[in-house]
N, CA, C and O atoms as a GROMACS GRO file, in nm:
protein
  360
    1MET      N    1   0.084  -0.118  -0.003
    1MET     CA    2   0.001   0.002  -0.001
    1MET      C    3   0.089   0.122   0.001
    1MET      O    4   0.193   0.124   0.066
    2ARG      N    5   0.047   0.223  -0.070
    2ARG     CA    6   0.129   0.348  -0.073
    2ARG      C    7   0.051   0.460  -0.006
    2ARG      O    8  -0.071   0.467  -0.017
    3ASN      N    9   0.127   0.548   0.067
    3ASN     CA   10   0.062   0.660   0.132
    3ASN      C   11   0.081   0.782   0.039
    3ASN      O   12   0.127   0.766  -0.074
    4SER      N   13   0.046   0.903   0.086
    4SER     CA   14   0.053   1.017   0.003
    4SER      C   15   0.197   1.058  -0.034
    4SER      O   16   0.219   1.132  -0.130
    5ASP      N   17   0.292   1.010   0.042
    5ASP     CA   18   0.434   1.043   0.009
    5ASP      C   19   0.491   0.935  -0.078
    5ASP      O   20   0.612   0.934  -0.101
    6SER      N   21   0.412   0.843  -0.129
    6SER     CA   22   0.456   0.731  -0.210
    6SER      C   23   0.554   0.638  -0.141
    6SER      O   24   0.636   0.574  -0.207
    7LYS      N   25   0.545   0.630  -0.007
    7LYS     CA   26   0.626   0.534   0.066
    7LYS      C   27   0.541   0.413   0.097
    7LYS      O   28   0.422   0.424   0.127
    8GLU      N   29   0.604   0.298   0.090
    8GLU     CA   30   0.532   0.175   0.128
    8GLU      C   31   0.491   0.183   0.272
    8GLU      O   32   0.565   0.237   0.355
    9MET      N   33   0.374   0.130   0.303
    9MET     CA   34   0.317   0.129   0.439
    9MET      C   35   0.328  -0.015   0.489
    9MET      O   36   0.289  -0.110   0.421
   10LEU      N   37   0.381  -0.027   0.608
   10LEU     CA   38   0.390  -0.156   0.679
   10LEU      C   39   0.306  -0.141   0.804
   10LEU      O   40   0.302  -0.033   0.864
   11ARG      N   41   0.239  -0.249   0.843
   11ARG     CA   42   0.156  -0.244   0.965
   11ARG      C   43   0.194  -0.359   1.056
   11ARG      O   44   0.216  -0.472   1.013
   12ILE      N   45   0.200  -0.326   1.187
   12ILE     CA   46   0.217  -0.428   1.288
   12ILE      C   47   0.128  -0.397   1.402
   12ILE      O   48   0.116  -0.281   1.441
   13LYS      N   49   0.061  -0.499   1.459
   13LYS     CA   50  -0.026  -0.480   1.572
   13LYS      C   51   0.025  -0.564   1.690
   13LYS      O   52   0.076  -0.675   1.674
   14PHE      N   53   0.010  -0.507   1.805
   14PHE     CA   54   0.044  -0.575   1.929
   14PHE      C   55  -0.082  -0.609   2.002
   14PHE      O   56  -0.166  -0.522   2.027
   15LYS      N   57  -0.098  -0.738   2.038
   15LYS     CA   58  -0.222  -0.789   2.096
   15LYS      C   59  -0.217  -0.788   2.249
   15LYS      O   60  -0.315  -0.827   2.313
   16SER      N   61  -0.110  -0.744   2.307
   16SER     CA   62  -0.097  -0.733   2.452
   16SER      C   63   0.008  -0.632   2.490
   16SER      O   64   0.104  -0.608   2.417
   17PRO      N   65  -0.010  -0.575   2.606
   17PRO     CA   66   0.098  -0.479   2.651
   17PRO      C   67   0.232  -0.549   2.670
   17PRO      O   68   0.336  -0.486   2.654
   18GLU      N   69   0.231  -0.677   2.705
   18GLU     CA   70   0.354  -0.752   2.724
   18GLU      C   71   0.432  -0.766   2.595
   18GLU      O   72   0.554  -0.754   2.594
   19ARG      N   73   0.359  -0.791   2.485
   19ARG     CA   74   0.424  -0.803   2.357
   19ARG      C   75   0.483  -0.664   2.311
   19ARG      O   76   0.593  -0.658   2.255
   20LEU      N   77   0.411  -0.559   2.335
   20LEU     CA   78   0.461  -0.427   2.304
   20LEU      C   79   0.585  -0.399   2.388
   20LEU      O   80   0.687  -0.356   2.335
   21ARG      N   81   0.578  -0.422   2.518
   21ARG     CA   82   0.690  -0.399   2.602
   21ARG      C   83   0.815  -0.479   2.561
   21ARG      O   84   0.926  -0.427   2.561
   22ALA      N   85   0.794  -0.605   2.528
   22ALA     CA   86   0.910  -0.689   2.477
   22ALA      C   87   0.972  -0.628   2.356
   22ALA      O   88   1.094  -0.613   2.350
   23GLU      N   89   0.890  -0.591   2.256
   23GLU     CA   90   0.940  -0.530   2.133
   23GLU      C   91   1.009  -0.398   2.163
   23GLU      O   92   1.111  -0.364   2.104
   24PHE      N   93   0.950  -0.322   2.257
   24PHE     CA   94   1.016  -0.193   2.289
   24PHE      C   95   1.154  -0.216   2.349
   24PHE      O   96   1.252  -0.153   2.309
   25GLU      N   97   1.159  -0.309   2.445
   25GLU     CA   98   1.287  -0.332   2.509
   25GLU      C   99   1.393  -0.392   2.418
   25GLU      O  100   1.512  -0.365   2.436
   26LYS      N  101   1.352  -0.472   2.322
   26LYS     CA  102   1.440  -0.539   2.233
   26LYS      C  103   1.480  -0.447   2.116
   26LYS      O  104   1.599  -0.440   2.082
   27ASN      N  105   1.384  -0.377   2.054
   27ASN     CA  106   1.412  -0.306   1.927
   27ASN      C  107   1.376  -0.159   1.926
   27ASN      O  108   1.459  -0.076   1.892
   28ILE      N  109   1.254  -0.126   1.963
   28ILE     CA  110   1.208   0.010   1.947
   28ILE      C  111   1.295   0.110   2.029
   28ILE      O  112   1.325   0.218   1.979
   29SER      N  113   1.336   0.073   2.154
   29SER     CA  114   1.421   0.162   2.229
   29SER      C  115   1.557   0.180   2.162
   29SER      O  116   1.628   0.275   2.195
   30ASN      N  117   1.596   0.093   2.071
   30ASN     CA  118   1.720   0.108   2.000
   30ASN      C  119   1.702   0.172   1.862
   30ASN      O  120   1.796   0.176   1.783
   31GLY      N  121   1.584   0.221   1.835
   31GLY     CA  122   1.557   0.299   1.712
   31GLY      C  123   1.506   0.218   1.594
   31GLY      O  124   1.512   0.263   1.479
   32GLY      N  125   1.454   0.095   1.622
   32GLY     CA  126   1.403   0.019   1.506
   32GLY      C  127   1.296  -0.081   1.546
   32GLY      O  128   1.254  -0.088   1.662
   33ILE      N  129   1.251  -0.160   1.447
   33ILE     CA  130   1.154  -0.265   1.471
   33ILE      C  131   1.161  -0.366   1.357
   33ILE      O  132   1.195  -0.331   1.244
   34PHE      N  133   1.127  -0.490   1.388
   34PHE     CA  134   1.117  -0.593   1.284
   34PHE      C  135   0.969  -0.609   1.251
   34PHE      O  136   0.888  -0.623   1.342
   35VAL      N  137   0.932  -0.606   1.124
   35VAL     CA  138   0.798  -0.618   1.079
   35VAL      C  139   0.787  -0.740   0.988
   35VAL      O  140   0.842  -0.740   0.878
   36PRO      N  141   0.716  -0.846   1.032
   36PRO     CA  142   0.695  -0.961   0.945
   36PRO      C  143   0.624  -0.920   0.818
   36PRO      O  144   0.526  -0.847   0.822
   37SER      N  145   0.674  -0.969   0.702
   37SER     CA  146   0.608  -0.933   0.579
   37SER      C  147   0.655  -1.030   0.466
   37SER      O  148   0.770  -1.074   0.463
   38GLU      N  149   0.564  -1.061   0.376
   38GLU     CA  150   0.592  -1.142   0.260
   38GLU      C  151   0.632  -1.059   0.140
   38GLU      O  152   0.671  -1.112   0.037
   39SER      N  153   0.621  -0.920   0.157
   39SER     CA  154   0.645  -0.830   0.044
   39SER      C  155   0.796  -0.815   0.028
   39SER      O  156   0.874  -0.844   0.119
   40ASP      N  157   0.833  -0.768  -0.097
   40ASP     CA  158   0.972  -0.750  -0.126
   40ASP      C  159   1.006  -0.598  -0.108
   40ASP      O  160   0.940  -0.510  -0.163
   41PHE      N  161   1.111  -0.572  -0.029
   41PHE     CA  162   1.157  -0.438  -0.008
   41PHE      C  163   1.308  -0.428  -0.034
   41PHE      O  164   1.381  -0.526  -0.016
   42ALA      N  165   1.352  -0.312  -0.076
   42ALA     CA  166   1.490  -0.292  -0.103
   42ALA      C  167   1.558  -0.233   0.019
   42ALA      O  168   1.495  -0.159   0.094
   43ILE      N  169   1.685  -0.265   0.040
   43ILE     CA  170   1.762  -0.207   0.145
   43ILE      C  171   1.768  -0.057   0.123
   43ILE      O  172   1.786  -0.010   0.010
   44ARG      N  173   1.752   0.017   0.230
   44ARG     CA  174   1.752   0.168   0.228
   44ARG      C  175   1.623   0.225   0.175
   44ARG      O  176   1.611   0.347   0.162
   45GLN      N  177   1.524   0.139   0.145
   45GLN     CA  178   1.391   0.189   0.099
   45GLN      C  179   1.325   0.263   0.213
   45GLN      O  180   1.323   0.213   0.325
   46ARG      N  181   1.272   0.380   0.187
   46ARG     CA  182   1.196   0.456   0.286
   46ARG      C  183   1.056   0.400   0.298
   46ARG      O  184   0.989   0.376   0.197
   47VAL      N  185   1.012   0.379   0.418
   47VAL     CA  186   0.874   0.324   0.445
   47VAL      C  187   0.810   0.400   0.562
   47VAL      O  188   0.872   0.479   0.633
   48VAL      N  189   0.678   0.369   0.576
   48VAL     CA  190   0.609   0.420   0.695
   48VAL      C  191   0.557   0.294   0.765
   48VAL      O  192   0.500   0.204   0.705
   49VAL      N  193   0.582   0.295   0.900
   49VAL     CA  194   0.537   0.182   0.983
   49VAL      C  195   0.428   0.228   1.073
   49VAL      O  196   0.442   0.321   1.153
   50GLU      N  197   0.317   0.158   1.058
   50GLU     CA  198   0.196   0.191   1.146
   50GLU      C  199   0.203   0.086   1.259
   50GLU      O  200   0.192  -0.034   1.234
   51ILE      N  201   0.221   0.133   1.379
   51ILE     CA  202   0.225   0.047   1.496
   51ILE      C  203   0.090   0.060   1.566
   51ILE      O  204   0.054   0.167   1.616
   52GLY      N  205   0.014  -0.052   1.570
   52GLY     CA  206  -0.120  -0.048   1.618
   52GLY      C  207  -0.130  -0.131   1.752
   52GLY      O  208  -0.059  -0.229   1.774
   53LEU      N  209  -0.220  -0.085   1.836
   53LEU     CA  210  -0.249  -0.155   1.961
   53LEU      C  211  -0.383  -0.225   1.944
   53LEU      O  212  -0.480  -0.167   1.897
   54ASP      N  213  -0.385  -0.350   1.983
   54ASP     CA  214  -0.508  -0.430   1.967
   54ASP      C  215  -0.544  -0.500   2.095
   54ASP      O  216  -0.571  -0.620   2.096
   55TYR      N  217  -0.544  -0.422   2.206
   55TYR     CA  218  -0.582  -0.483   2.333
   55TYR      C  219  -0.648  -0.378   2.430
   55TYR      O  220  -0.613  -0.260   2.430
   56ASP      N  221  -0.740  -0.428   2.509
   56ASP     CA  222  -0.805  -0.354   2.614
   56ASP      C  223  -0.848  -0.218   2.568
   56ASP      O  224  -0.905  -0.204   2.460
   57ASP      N  225  -0.822  -0.117   2.652
   57ASP     CA  226  -0.865   0.021   2.626
   57ASP      C  227  -0.785   0.086   2.512
   57ASP      O  228  -0.827   0.188   2.456
   58ALA      N  229  -0.669   0.029   2.477
   58ALA     CA  230  -0.584   0.087   2.373
   58ALA      C  231  -0.623   0.040   2.234
   58ALA      O  232  -0.568   0.089   2.136
   59ALA      N  233  -0.715  -0.053   2.223
   59ALA     CA  234  -0.757  -0.108   2.092
   59ALA      C  235  -0.794   0.000   1.994
   59ALA      O  236  -0.869   0.092   2.025
   60GLY      N  237  -0.739  -0.012   1.877
   60GLY     CA  238  -0.766   0.086   1.772
   60GLY      C  239  -0.669   0.205   1.766
   60GLY      O  240  -0.667   0.280   1.668
   61MET      N  241  -0.590   0.220   1.871
   61MET     CA  242  -0.490   0.328   1.875
   61MET      C  243  -0.369   0.291   1.787
   61MET      O  244  -0.330   0.174   1.784
   62SER      N  245  -0.311   0.385   1.717
   62SER     CA  246  -0.192   0.357   1.636
   62SER      C  247  -0.108   0.482   1.621
   62SER      O  248  -0.153   0.594   1.644
   63ILE      N  249   0.014   0.457   1.583
   63ILE     CA  250   0.106   0.566   1.552
   63ILE      C  251   0.184   0.529   1.423
   63ILE      O  252   0.221   0.413   1.403
   64SER      N  253   0.208   0.625   1.340
   64SER     CA  254   0.284   0.599   1.215
   64SER      C  255   0.421   0.665   1.224
   64SER      O  256   0.431   0.782   1.260
   65LEU      N  257   0.522   0.592   1.192
   65LEU     CA  258   0.658   0.645   1.195
   65LEU      C  259   0.727   0.621   1.062
   65LEU      O  260   0.710   0.516   1.001
   66ASP      N  261   0.807   0.719   1.017
   66ASP     CA  262   0.888   0.702   0.903
   66ASP      C  263   1.013   0.617   0.938
   66ASP      O  264   1.066   0.623   1.049
   67GLY      N  265   1.054   0.542   0.842
   67GLY     CA  266   1.176   0.459   0.867
   67GLY      C  267   1.239   0.416   0.741
   67GLY      O  268   1.195   0.455   0.633
   68GLU      N  269   1.343   0.337   0.753
   68GLU     CA  270   1.425   0.294   0.637
   68GLU      C  271   1.454   0.143   0.655
   68GLU      O  272   1.486   0.098   0.765
   69VAL      N  273   1.443   0.068   0.552
   69VAL     CA  274   1.472  -0.078   0.560
   69VAL      C  275   1.625  -0.095   0.568
   69VAL      O  276   1.700  -0.048   0.483
   70VAL      N  277   1.667  -0.165   0.676
   70VAL     CA  278   1.813  -0.191   0.692
   70VAL      C  279   1.848  -0.337   0.679
   70VAL      O  280   1.965  -0.371   0.669
   71HIS      N  281   1.749  -0.426   0.680
   71HIS     CA  282   1.771  -0.571   0.668
   71HIS      C  283   1.643  -0.632   0.616
   71HIS      O  284   1.533  -0.585   0.646
   72ARG      N  285   1.656  -0.735   0.541
   72ARG     CA  286   1.538  -0.812   0.497
   72ARG      C  287   1.563  -0.959   0.501
   72ARG      O  288   1.673  -1.009   0.479
   73ILE      N  289   1.455  -1.028   0.531
   73ILE     CA  290   1.457  -1.176   0.532
   73ILE      C  291   1.350  -1.216   0.425
   73ILE      O  292   1.230  -1.198   0.446
   74PRO      N  293   1.396  -1.267   0.316
   74PRO     CA  294   1.303  -1.298   0.206
   74PRO      C  295   1.210  -1.421   0.237
   74PRO      O  296   1.247  -1.509   0.315
   75PRO      N  297   1.097  -1.425   0.178
   75PRO     CA  298   1.004  -1.538   0.197
   75PRO      C  299   1.069  -1.672   0.161
   75PRO      O  300   1.026  -1.775   0.213
   76GLU      N  301   1.168  -1.676   0.078
   76GLU     CA  302   1.233  -1.800   0.043
   76GLU      C  303   1.295  -1.875   0.163
   76GLU      O  304   1.315  -1.996   0.160
   77MET      N  305   1.325  -1.796   0.268
   77MET     CA  306   1.386  -1.853   0.389
   77MET      C  307   1.282  -1.908   0.484
   77MET      O  308   1.319  -1.969   0.585
   78ALA      N  309   1.159  -1.891   0.459
   78ALA     CA  310   1.048  -1.939   0.550
   78ALA      C  311   1.054  -2.091   0.570
   78ALA      O  312   1.032  -2.136   0.682
   79PRO      N  313   1.082  -2.173   0.465
   79PRO     CA  314   1.085  -2.316   0.491
   79PRO      C  315   1.188  -2.362   0.596
   79PRO      O  316   1.172  -2.469   0.655
   80SER      N  317   1.293  -2.282   0.621
   80SER     CA  318   1.389  -2.318   0.722
   80SER      C  319   1.351  -2.268   0.862
   80SER      O  320   1.432  -2.273   0.955
   81GLY      N  321   1.227  -2.220   0.874
   81GLY     CA  322   1.176  -2.173   1.004
   81GLY      C  323   1.198  -2.029   1.037
   81GLY      O  324   1.169  -1.986   1.148
   82VAL      N  325   1.251  -1.951   0.943
   82VAL     CA  326   1.280  -1.810   0.963
   82VAL      C  327   1.154  -1.730   0.925
   82VAL      O  328   1.090  -1.761   0.825
   83VAL      N  329   1.118  -1.631   1.002
   83VAL     CA  330   1.004  -1.546   0.975
   83VAL      C  331   1.049  -1.441   0.869
   83VAL      O  332   1.142  -1.365   0.896
   84PRO      N  333   0.984  -1.436   0.749
   84PRO     CA  334   1.019  -1.330   0.654
   84PRO      C  335   0.974  -1.197   0.699
   84PRO      O  336   0.871  -1.187   0.766
   85GLY      N  337   1.047  -1.093   0.664
   85GLY     CA  338   1.010  -0.960   0.698
   85GLY      C  339   1.126  -0.864   0.683
   85GLY      O  340   1.226  -0.896   0.619
   86VAL      N  341   1.112  -0.744   0.743
   86VAL     CA  342   1.212  -0.641   0.726
   86VAL      C  343   1.248  -0.577   0.860
   86VAL      O  344   1.161  -0.563   0.946
   87ALA      N  345   1.370  -0.540   0.879
   87ALA     CA  346   1.413  -0.461   0.993
   87ALA      C  347   1.412  -0.321   0.951
   87ALA      O  348   1.471  -0.285   0.849
   88ILE      N  349   1.344  -0.239   1.030
   88ILE     CA  350   1.330  -0.095   0.999
   88ILE      C  351   1.405  -0.014   1.098
   88ILE      O  352   1.400  -0.043   1.218
   89GLN      N  353   1.476   0.086   1.053
   89GLN     CA  354   1.541   0.188   1.143
   89GLN      C  355   1.463   0.315   1.133
   89GLN      O  356   1.440   0.368   1.024
   90PHE      N  357   1.424   0.363   1.249
   90PHE     CA  358   1.350   0.490   1.253
   90PHE      C  359   1.441   0.611   1.246
   90PHE      O  360   1.394   0.725   1.249
   0.00000   0.00000   0.00000
């Protein structure tokens, strides 16, 4: 999907505060996030990441952040048990 700036949009939802906290401690606090995706992205491609909350009173809340693809795991690696997606640097 493209937004008005012609950047690809990625979406990730957190179904519990614990999952959001774990992702924050592991990646977001260091300026990035891993987004599972079957789509093909180029390294250094500019994207928008929509981070959504899907639990309790926070359900439906989201924030969109600009980022850049810094690593990708292609779908061809899925048979070996690796989750395809992209690492985004904010």
